[in-house]
C-alpha positions, 0 to 999 in steps of 0.5 A, a space after each residue: 801328485 800335489 805339490 811334491 817339492 821337498 822342504 828346503 834344507 835347514 839354514 846353515 851358518 857360516 861356521 861349519 854347516 851346523 845350525 846357529 846355537 842361539 837359534 837352537 837354544 831359542 827353539 828349545 826354550 820355546 818348546 820348553 815354554 810350550 811344554 810348561 804351558 801345556 802342563 800348566 793347562 793340564 794341571 789347571 784342568 785337573 784342578 778344575 775337575 777335582 774342584 768340580 768333583 768336590 763340589 758335586 760330592 758336597 752337594 750329594 752329601 748335603 742332599 743326603 743330609 737334608 733327606 735324612 732330616 726330612 725323613 727324621 722329621 716325618 718319623 717324629 711327626 708320625 710318632 707324635 700323631 700316634 701318641 696323640 691318637 693313643 692319648 685320645 683313645 685312652 681318654 675316650 676309654 676312661 670317659 666311657 668307663 667313668 660313664 659306665 661306673 656312674 650308671 652302675 652307681 645310679 642303678 645301685 642307688 635306684 635298686 637300694 631305694 626300691 628295696 628300702 621303699 619295698 621294705 618300708 611298704 612291707 613294714 607298714 603293711 605288717 603294722 597295719 595288718 597287726 592293728 587290724 588283727 588287734 582291733 578284731 580281737 580287742 587287743 589294744 596292746 600291753 596293759 600297764 598294771 597298777 
């Protein structure tokens, strides 16, 4: 066995074999100071942990807020782009409709002009045929009576 010498007995004072009360009080004060120091260290550790947890929670909340803002900005941008697309589509449809209506108007004018030309040609042909017929019969039109 290793050094198996027993620990020396506590020192005894001259007043009846008990330890010195002032040394006991000093030892108790030292124990209390150590307990107070340990409690203060534990309180400081717990406070540091609480502050770190609060900091991490604040960072998490800030990250969530920033992510929500980013998603909202993306949603608004998508809505804006969709509105632009729909407006461009509507403008294109309106342009095509205006072109169609203009083409119909021009076609109607062309048909009216052809019809008018055909009517005028028919009237001229009828008048020419009437003159030929009158010339052939000797009729020169209504005579005025004196």
